N, C-alpha and C positions, 0 to 999 in steps of 0.2 A: 311331288310338293313344288309348286312354282315359287321360285325366288324372286321377290319383287325387287326391281331395279331402282337404286336410288337416284334422286333428283341430280345429285352431283355427276353420277354415272352417265346418267341421259345429257347433261349440260355438256360433259366431256366428250361425249362421242358426237354430239353436233357438232362441236367446235371442231373435231378432227375430220367429219364429213364435209363442212363448209370449206376446210383447209384443202382438201383435195377435189373440190367441185371442179367440174369441167365446164368450159364455156358453152352455153346452150343447155346446160342440164336444168331440168325443172324441179321445182320444191318438191315434189312427190318423188323424184328420183334421189333427191338429197336427203329425205325423211326416210326412205327405205334403206339407204346405204348407213345412215345415222341408227336404225335400229339393228341393222346386221352388226355393227361396231358395238352397240350395247350388248348384244348376245355373246359377241366375242369376249369382251370385257367380262360380263358375268360367267361364262364358261371358265375364263382363266381364273378368276376368283374362286369359283368352285373347285377348280384343280389344285390350287395352293392351298386350300384349306383341307383337302384330303391328304395332301403331302405332308402338311403340318400334323395331323391326326394320326398319320402312320409313323411318321418321326417321332411324336410322342408315345404312342404305343411300344415302339422299339425300345426307346429310352427307358420306359417304367420296365419292361420286360428285362432289360439289361440290369437295372437297378435291382430288380427282385432276384435275379440269378446271382447277382454280387452279395446282396444280403443273405441269401441262403448258403452260399459258399463261405461266408464270412462265419455264419451260424455253425457250419459243419466242421470249420476249422477250430472253433473254441474248445477248449479242454474242459471236459465235465467237472463240475465244481465239487470238490472234495468236502465230505459230511464234516462239519467241524466237530460235531460229538464225537463221532467214531475216531477220529484223529486224535483228539485232546484224551480220551479214554486210553488208548493206545500208549500215548507218551506219559500219561500219569501212572499207569499201573506197571509199565515195563522196568524202570528202573527199581521201584520196590519189590518186584517179583524176583529180579535178579539178586538183590540184597537178600531177600529171604532164602533164596535157593543157596547162597554162598554161605549163610549162616548154617543151614541144615547141613550142608556137605562139611563145612568146617566142624561141627558138632560130632557128626558121623565118623568123621576121620579121626577126631581127638578121642572118643570112646571107644574105637576099634582098636588104636594103639595101647590102650591101657592094660 
């Protein structure tokens, strides 16, 4: 896939090539130098984009790992129905058992 070189890059490369032009250098030679600079700029931009993509992938992987670790550290939610059922029947059950024990003790001593 050929990356088209922007007009701004071409103009910048030509400006640089003219800035380093030697006395007696032909326009063709300056044009070739300019094309080489264009390719260098395009290669540099391609490398920077690749670095940015890699950094973004790494950042996303770290974020996923952090979210997974946070999810693993979350306590399991307590089922409210089970918890409320126990807290509802436990006091009544203990009260009933104490009355049965009291009645058994009372009738046993008579």
